[in-house]
C-alpha positions, 0 to 999 in steps of 0.5 A: 819288254817281252814281260810287258807284251805278254801281260798286255796280250794275257789282258786282251785275251781274258778281257774279251768281250766284257759286255757279256757274262755267262753261266755255264752249266753242265751236269751240275757244274756251274761256271759263273763267268761275272763272279769267277765262281764254280759250283758243283751240285750247288756247292762252291769250289774253290779253284786257283786262278790257273785252275779256273782259267783252264776250266773255263777255256775247256768248257767254253769250247766243248767237244774240241780237243786241245793239245797241252801245248795249245792250252799252255799258249792259251792260258800262260801265253806264248812266252811261257817256257814251262813244261807241258806237265804243268797241264796234266798236274792242273787238270788232275787238281781240277778233277779232285775238285769237281769230280765225284770220282776223279779216276772216272772223270765226267767233265774233262776227258783225256784224249790219250796221245793228244790232250783234253776235251770238255764233255758237255 
């Protein structure tokens, strides 16, 4: 029953208001929510479902710092019992795919001791 509730909750969260699709543009990064495609400087980048959801979550809330726990809850749901290191691993993989220099990220900034934020 908990699994079903979790899936329904995730569905409602991801469904949101499907009547409006948008394209998020920022410094050569383009996220097309209708097609679930990500482009960096015009070149398509292949992200996993969770990588896409994390990037979209952060890009949809620019300049807001999110803790790893908040991101886990938003992306995986409240019933997820994994480690917060999952977020760090996914962020690292996203950076390798979208950043020209992953060691000096432009898009997703680490706020040490707190979490992450998307820089618009």
